[in-house]
N, C-alpha and C positions, 0 to 999 in steps of 0.2 A: 430535492436530493435525487441524484442519479446513481443507480447501482452499476458499478463497473464489474465487480466480482462479488462473491459471497462475503468477502472480507473488506473490500475497498469501495468507498462511495465518494461522490463529489457534490459539494454544495457551493453556492456562490452568493455574493452580495454585490453591491454596486462597486466595491473596491477590489475584490479578489475572488479567486477560486480557492476552496478549502478541500484538501484531501483528508478524508475521515476514514478511520479504521474501526470496524465492528470487532469487538473483543469481549472476552469473558473475564469477570473479576476473579483473580486467582488468589488473592489474599484471604487465607482461611479465617483471619480475625475480623474481616470486614463484614458488616451487616448485609452487604450486597453480594457476598460470596456466591459465585456461580451464575450471577445474572449477567446478561449481555448489556454492553454499553458502547457508546460511540466516543472515540478519542480522536481529536484533531492531530494529524500527522504533520501537516505543513500548509502554508499559505502561498499562493502563486498568482502572478499577474496575468498569466495566459493559461488556457486550457491545455495547450501542448506541454507547458512546463509542469502542470499538475499531473498529467499522465506520466511524464518522465519521473515525477516524484514517486510514483508506484515502483518503477524500476529501481530507483535509488534505495527505497525502503526495503525491497526484496533482497537486493544485493547486500546491503548493510546487515540485514538480519541473517542471511546465509553465511557471511563471513564471521559474524560474531557468535554463531551457534557453537555449542560445546563439541560438536563433531569435528573430526579432522577431515578436511576435504582437500581435493587437489585443485590446481588451477583449471584443469580440464573440466571438473565438475562445476566450478564457478562459471566457466565459459558456457556450459550447457544451460545453467540456470538463467544466465543473461539472455541466451538465445530463446529459451522457452518464453520468458517474460516479454521480450521484445516482439517475438512472433505473435503472442497473444494481443499485445497493444496494437500491432499493425493490423491484426484481423478485425479490430473494431472499425477500421476503414473510416476514421474521422479525418476529414480534410480541413486544413486550417487556412 
């Protein structure tokens, strides 16, 4: 498992790369309430697509939040995430 951020990790097998998210169980009725767990976000054929999956997940989450945001704020979120992914300096 490769840690990309405190939240996102990448695993792989012979068939694909898996984007995994570290999250906390929020269901108060669950016996695992408050515990950390890993949840698969997506499966990708290339590492580049897997990293782009992080961007898609962040953007989707930003848009679906209950806050009212502007297109400018969305653009800034995309830029921040893209700049971070570029800073990893992974060459494909």
